[in-house]
N, C-alpha and C positions, 0 to 999 in steps of 0.2 A: 329396630330395636327401638323399643319406646323411651322417651327421655327419662322418665322415672327410673328406669331401671338402669340404664347408662349413667346416670349422675347420683342419682339417691343415696348410696350407699358406700360404708367406711371401705377404706381401701384394704380391710383386713376381711372384709366378707367375702368369699371366693364363692364362685359357681360350683354347682353339682357338678360332680366327676362325669359326665356323659359317658365315657368309656365303660368306667367301671358298671355301671348303671346298664349299659348293655350287652354284658360279658353273658354269653349265652351259657356258661356253666353256670351262672349266679340263676339267670332266669330260668333254666330249666330245673337246677335242684329245688328252688323254692315253688317253682310249678305257676309261673308269672306267664300268663300267654300273649302279652303285650306290655311295652312301657315308654310311654312318651314323655319327653320333658319338653316343656315352653318356656320361654321369657317371660311373657304376661299371659295375662288374660282377665277378664272380669270374674270368674270363677270356676274351679276345675268340677264341682259337681255339676253347676248349669251346665257347662260343655260335654259334659258325660252323658247327662238327661238328654240333650238334645243328640250328641249322637246315635244315641243305642234307638232314638225313634228312625233317625235318618238311614241310618247305616250299621242295623243289628250284630249281620253276621262278623262286621270289621270289628266288633268289640265285644270278643268271649266272655266266659269266667274267668276271674282274677287278670283282665287287663287293666292298667293303672295307668294313670293322669295325673303329672306332679309340675307343678308351675314355680317358676324362682320370684313370682310376685304378684299376686294377687291384687286386682285395685277393686272390686265389688264383693268381695268372699262375706258367706253368710253362715251363723251358726244355727243354734236352735229358736225357733219361735221368730226367724227370720232378724235375730241380734245381729250385727255388724263384728267381724272378727278381720282386725287390720294388724297389719306390722311392714316396716319397712323391707324395701327389695331386699333379698338374699339374707334375710334373719331367721327365717323360720323353715319349716316345712310344711308345703301344702300338696296333701294329695289325696287324690280320691280311687276308689278302686270300683271296676263293675263286678256283681255277683251275681250269679244266677245257682242258687241253691241248687244243689241235685247229689244224693249220693252214689255210690261207685257203680252201681245199674243204670245212672241216668234217670231216677225217679226224682222229680221234683220234691223239694222239701213242703211239707204245710206252711202256708202264709204266716201262720200263727205264730212260726217259730222264729221270725224273722226280727223282732221284739230283740232278739240276743246278739244279733251281729253287731249292733255298738256297742254294746257291755266287752265282747268277745275281741272288738277292735281295742279298746281301753286296756283290756288285760292284755294283750300284746305290745302295747306302747309301753305300760307298767314296766313289764319285763325287760324291755329294751332300754329303760332308763334304769333300771338298776343294774341289771349285766354287761350292758354296752359303755350306757356314760356312767355307770355307778355311783348314781345320787337316787335317794329314797323315793318311792312314787304309792300313792295311794289311789284309790279311785273314790271318785265321790258322783252319787246315783243323780240322775240318770246318765250322764255321757262326759264327765270331767274325770282330768287326770290332774292328780294335787301332789304337790313337793312341798311337806313341811308345811302345810296346810294351806299353799297358795296354789291358784291353778296356772299350772302350764301347759293345757292341752285341753281340746276340745273334738268330739266326735259329732257328727249329723250325717244319719243314714235317712233317705230320699227313695221313695218309691217310683220305679220308670213305669213307662208305658206297657201295657198289654198288646200284644199284636197278635190275629190270630188265634184268640183265646186263651196264649200261651200264657206260664207264670209269670207275673211283670218282673224284671231283675231289680236290683238296690243297688244305689250308689252310696257307698260308704266317702265320706271324707272327713279328713283328719288334719286338726292345726296344730301343730308345735312349736311354742316359741323356744331359738335356739340363742341367738345371739343378741336379743334386745337388753340395752340397759336398763336399769331402773327409769330412767327418764323417758324411757319409749313404751314403759308396759301401758296398756290399755288401760286398765284400773288398778288403784295402786294393790288391791288382793292378788294380783298377778305375778309369776316369777318366767325365768329363763333358763336354760340348762345352763350359761353361760354363768350365771347369778348364782349357781348351787354349788360351785366348784367341782366342775366334772372332771372325770378321768379322760374324756371326750369330748367337743362339742362339734367334731366333723359331720357337717350335714349327711354327705353320702355314705358313713359307716351307719349314721345312726337312721335312716332310710333303707338301705339294705337289713338292717339286722329287723327294723319294724315291720317290712311287706316278708321277708322269711319267717318270722315268728308269727306274724299272720296268717299266712298261707297254712301254715301248717297246723294251727289251731283249726282254722276254717275249714279245710279238708276234712280235718276229725271229726269235726261237729255233723259236718253234711254226711259223713260216711256211717253216724248213730243216726241216721234220720232226723237229726235236730233233736235228740231228747238231750236236756241238760243236764241231767243225771246220768248221763253215760260216761264213763269213763273217757278222758280226752289227752289225746297223744302220749299214751304210756302212762297217765297219770289220774289225779282227781278229777271230777267232772266239773263241766264250764260252772255249775252253778256253784258249787263249793269254792271252786279257786275266785269267782268274784265277791264271792260272801268275805271271804276270810282278808280281802284287800279293800276291801268297801267301808271307809271310814265313816260313811252315813249309818251303819247299822248297830244299833244301839244308843244311839242319840236321840234327845228329844229334837223335834224337830217342828216347823210350821209349813206347810203345806198349801199355798197358794193356788186354786182351781179359778178357772174361769167364770165369770159372774161374780167375784168378790167375795166368794166359798173359800173357805179354810179347813183345813185341819192338823189339829195340834197334837201331840203325843209322841212315843217313841217307836222310832222305825226296828222294828223288830225283826224282818226278814224280808228276803225276794220270794216270790211264788213262782210256780213252773214257767210263767212266762217273763219274767224280769221285771215285773212289777212290783213297786214297794208296798210292803203291809206296815200301817202304823195304827199301833193302839191308842187310842185316846184314854183322858183319865177315868172313863165310867166301864173301860177293859172291852171296849168292841174295837174290832178288827177292820180298819178303812184298807182297800186296795187304791193305790194311787199309782196312775199309769205316766210312762213317760210323754204320752202324746197329751195329756190331757193337763199336767202339773203346768202351771205358768212360773214359782219360784219354789226353791223349796230351802228352809232359812233354817239356822239353828233356833231353838226356842230355850230360854230359860223362865221357872218360874218366877213371879212376881217377888220381889224381897231375897232373891239370891243371885249371887252374884257369877257372869258365864265364866264357862271355862277359858284359862288363859289361851290365847291364840285363837280362841274360837271366832273371830269377828272373818277371818281371812280363809274357813274351809267352806263356805257355802256361796261364793261370789257369783 
């Protein structure tokens, strides 16, 4: 066992309950095909990207890898994601999106998968941990304006002309104290007076919710406007939970380009539509945006608490 894992965590941080995660009733009900827990690794996303290249048959749809400690975790745009051992949930899932008949989803629907994961995590925080949560476009979950989790989707390799898999990684701050947070605008489950901060319960809840939403999305052929899991569509659920919508924002793009305006809605591909002061509508995609920040017109005071919302 790695020394950092063995000696770097407070006594009140307990390992995941591997027996509970291996329970066949849970795995079958959730539709999880494989679930592996490792003590330490560089990155669960990187591991799965390698695994689906070398042994694709061993990592089918809804295979899960989670680590107690990651030494080289990365977020969107290769940003570092750090946390002490046993303090977070670091989990990645292999997705091979296809409908009930086995027909692969169009790859243009893949842009919704990270939003679907964020929605599942938001529901977990609300209903299992009992803390309020909102979504920040394109891939963050916030609690009271502070970042508690991030989502990273990466496209896997194509083999024999088949549709490439998606590796979907999620990092959730669970027991980090205020002085352990990576940035001042972050938070953790423990800091928000939760109903529970049990990482095993949170992980099981997240995986079950994600798998249910994902399977419903696949069976609708990736249509974000279709009813999802017996309720509203993915498009409506995400927009209603997204703090970004309706706000004045500054979208920083590659090459020092920027768009300033009101975030009005999401389009059919999960991209953010921003209306500038000349009433022109701009499409901002998750793959292009470098930063999305709140913006306040000169001479106006920023809304209270806005600094933490788009970190």
